[in-house]
N, C-alpha and C positions, 0 to 999 in steps of 0.2 A: 306794107301790108294792105290787103284788100279791105275796103270799108264800103258797106252798103249804104246807099242813101235811105233816109227815113223821115217820116213826119209823125210826131207824137203830140199829144195834148194832155193837160191835167186841169181839173176844176179848182176854183177857189173854194173858200169855206166860210161858214158863219158858226160861231160858238153860241149855243143856246144857253149853257150854264157851265161855270167852272173856270172862267178866265183867271189867270194868275195862280189860283189855287192848284191848278193842274201841275204847275212847275214844282210845287211842293208836295207832290205825292197824293193829290186828291183827284176825285173823279171829274171828268169833263164830258159833256155831250156836244158833239159837233155834227154839222150837216154840210154836204157839198152843195155848191151853187151851180146854176146853169150859166155861169160866166167862166171862161176858160183861158188858159195860156197855151199857145201853140209854138212848136219848134220844128224847124226843118234843118236836117243835117245833110250836107252834100259833099261827097268826096271830090277832091281836086288833085291836080298834078302841079300846082304852082309852087310847092315847097313852103307854103304859108298856112298858118292857122288864123282864121278870121272869125270874129263874132259880131253880129249885127243886132242891135237892140233899139229899134226905131222908137219905141215908147219913151225911152229916156235919152234919145238922141245920142246914142253911143255906137260907134263903128270903129273897131280895132283890128289890127293885123300884126302878126309876128312871124318871123322866119322860124321854121321848125328847128333849125340849128341853134337859134337863140334860146328856144325853150328847152332844148336838150340839156343845156348847161345848168338849168335849174334843178334837174333831177339828180345830179351828182352820182351818176351810175346806179340810181335806184332800180331795183328789179320789179317794180310794180308792187301792189299791195294785195295780200290774200284776203279771201272772204272773211276769215275770222279776225282780221285786223280792222275791219270796217267800222267798228264801234268807237274807235278812238281816232282823234286827229293826229296827223304827222306834224308835230310841233315845229320840226326843223323846216319842213317844206312850207308851212304856213309863214314862218319868219322870212324865208327867202322870197316868197311871193309878195309879202308886204313891202319888202325892199324893192322888188322888181317893179311894182306898180306905183311906188312912191307914196306909200301909205304907212309910214312908220310912226306917225304921231298918235295913232289910235283913233283919229277922227275920220271915219269913212263915210263918203257920200254914197248915194245909190249906185252910181256908175262903178265906183271902186269895189263895192261889196259884190255886185253882179260879176265883175271881172274876176275877182278872187275866187268866187265859188266855181266859175267855169274852169279856170286854169287849174284849180286844185283837183277837181274831179277828173279832168282830162289827163293831167300828168300822173295821177294816182292809178288810173286804169290801164295805161299803156306803158310797156317797157320803154326805157330811154332810147334804145336802138330802133324802136318800131313806132315812133310818134308819127301818126298819119297827118297828111295834109288835108285839111277840110275847112268848110265854111258852115257856121251855125248861125241861123237867123231865128230870132224869138220875137213874137208879138203877142199882145195880151189884151183881153177885154177887161182885165182887172186893174183898178187904180192902185198905184203904189202907196204904201204908208197909210192904208185905210182900214186895216184889220181884217181884210178879206183873204189873207193867205197868198198874196201875190208872189212873195219870195219863195214860199214853199212850192207853189205850182211851177215856178221857174226851176227850182232845184229838182223837182220830180221829173220834169221834161229833160233836163240835163242828164240826170242819172239814167233814165230809160234809154235815151238816144245814144249816149256814150257807152253804156253797157252793151247795147246792141252792136255798136261799131267795133267794140273790142272783142266781140265773140263770147262774152260772159253769159249772155242770154240770147235766145233765138229771136228772130223777127216773126211774130205770130201771124202777121197779115198774110193770108193766102190769096192766090189768084182769084180775082172777081170780088174779093171782100172789100168793104168800104171801111170797116172798123174792126178791131180785134183787141183782146185782152191777153195778158200773160197768165201763166199758172200761178198758184199761190206761192210756190218757192221763189219764182222769179220776181213776183211783186214784193216779197219780203226783202230781196236783195236790192231792188230799186228803192224801196223805202229806206233801207240802211244808208245807201249812198246819198239819197236826198237829205237825210238827217245830217250828214256831213256838211252838205251845202248850207243847211240852216244854221249849223254851229259856226260856220265861217261868217255868216251874215249877222246872226243874232247873239252869238256867244253862248247862252245857256237856254236854248229853246226846250219846250216840253216834248216836242215830237208829234203833237196832235195835228198840226197843220199839214206836215208832209204825209201823215197817215191818211188824212182825208183826201189829199191830193192824189195819193196812190190808189186807194181802194174806192173812193167815192161813197155815195150813199150817206147813211147816218151811222156814227160810231160812238161807242162808249170807250173812253180812254183812261187808263189808270196805270201810272208808273211804267209806261212803255208797253203795256198790254192792250192790244186792240181787240175789241169785240164789236163786230158789225151788228147793227140792230135791224133785222129784216122785217120785223113786225112793228111798224110805226104808222100812225095815221097821217094823212095828207094835211099839212099845216100851211096856211097862207101867211107869209111873212112879208112885211113891208121893209125894204132896206133903204136907209137914208145915209147918204155920204155927207158928213159935215164939211168935207174938203179942208179940214185942219190936219196938216201932216204931223206925224210924230214918229218917234223911234221906239220900236218894240224893246230893243236892248236897254235903252234908258229907263223905260217904264218898268221892266222886269227888275232892274237894279234898284229902282225906287221902292218897289214893294219889299224887296229883300232887306233894304236898309230899315224900313219901317218895322218889319218883323223883328229884326235885331234890336231895335230901339224899344219896342213894346211887345215882347214875345207872348206874354200871358193874354194880352188883348187880341193881337192879330192871329195867334194860333187858334183862338176860339172862333174868330171870324172865318178862318179857313175851314174849320170843322163844320161851321154852319153852311158854307157854300157847298161843301161835300154833301151835306144832307139835302140841300136844294136839288142838286143834280140827281140824287137817288130818288127823291120824291117825284121829280119831273119824269124820270124814266118809268116809274111805277104808274103814273097817270097815263102816259102815252101808251103803255101796254094795256091798261084797262080800256082805253079808247078803241083798241083793235079787237077786243073780246066781248064788248057789250055795247049797247046803243050809246052814242055820244050825246051827252047832255050839256046844258049850260053850266052845271056845276063843274064839269071837267075844265071848261074854259075859265071859270072863276078861279080855280086852283092854279092853273097855268099863269094867269095874270098876276095873282098874288106872289107867286114865285119870282116872276120877272121883277116886280117892284122891290121885293126883299133883296134879291141879288144885286140890283142896281145900287141900293143903299150900301150894301157891303163893299161894292167896288169903289164907291165914293170914300168910304172909310179907309180903304187901301191907298187912296191918294191917286187914283188913275181916272178920276172924273174930269170933266171939262165943261165950261159954261155953255158951249154949244150943245152938248149932250143933255145938260140940265134943261135947256130950252126945248129940245126935242121931247123930252119926257113930259114937260109941262103942257106943251101945245097938243100933243097927242092925248094926254089924260083929259084935257078939256073937251075932247071929242069922244071920251069914253074908251080910249085905247091905251094900251100899256107898253112901254118901251124900255129898253136897256141898251147899254153899249155892247158891242161884240168885238172880241179881239183884245188888243192891249189897252185900249182906252186912250185918254189924253187927246181926244179928237177922233179921227177915223170915222167909223160907221156905227150906226145904231140900228137895232131891229125892233119892229113893232108887230105884235101878234094881232092878226085879223081874224075875227070870228067868221064863220061861213056866210053870215048875212051882212057882213060889213061892206059898205060901199067906200071904195078907196078914192078919195078926192085929193087933189094937190094940197100940200101943207106948206104954209109960209113959216119957215123956221128962222 
């Protein structure tokens, strides 16, 4: 089949409020970053499927005939099937990449997500020969949505290659976006990639990677927030790697152990997200005052305490909060926690100097 070359990109994300609570049906607020992941898809005639991931030093190739055997005469998946994983294909892919013990490294997870989406979108008789190269400005395992940006890029490029969505880029255009219906399809397939990588993701990371901007996310429902003030956020990478899947499971275990306590914590986090959204809306309809920032800072502190109660804090994040507070700034973790990144709210008159954490 004919496959068009393409280049796509997707942003990373920071969660303002709602980490972990969003997995359990609560509201989360997230914003896209100006750090992106890029993907280049090139059609070839080599009879091979190759993926190059220089950020994680991974370069793999397979014969198309070898991959065809994994599909077992599958006819491809329909759009209404995209919300659930093909368990049999997942099992075969785990065996194919030698990851049957359940302990997946970054390379294995990235490979599984690519092969799953590729094999799901093309009929077995029409698997194209191609090379996919992905590079990123986002660090892995830092809570900035690197895996979601990767999954969004895979979904967009492979959907385009399969003919499921058009290529929106016109002659002389430098950038372009898909229509809402196409973005929803990209988001659905990106969520499949996130399930392969994380097991039980909330869907917020791939939603931000697909739509960008600032989003309100609740139980799979995405509401873009068009009226938000410009906020200055300091992003700090603790460089402590962690697994989102492990941390999500840890919170679930704690909820099962202390349901009355942790469910109240989740309700409180939900209220924090709602209050933050209300304040941000006020800041677009009336003069911004110091009191607005006072409330936003208090919400950051309360949410960080709740996340520690959930068991996803880390000594490096505690140090970040202490060091910034000593300078009159307020910080919290963003993402899964357990290391990764923290965010610090900067007031308009803040002078950002290097912090020794």
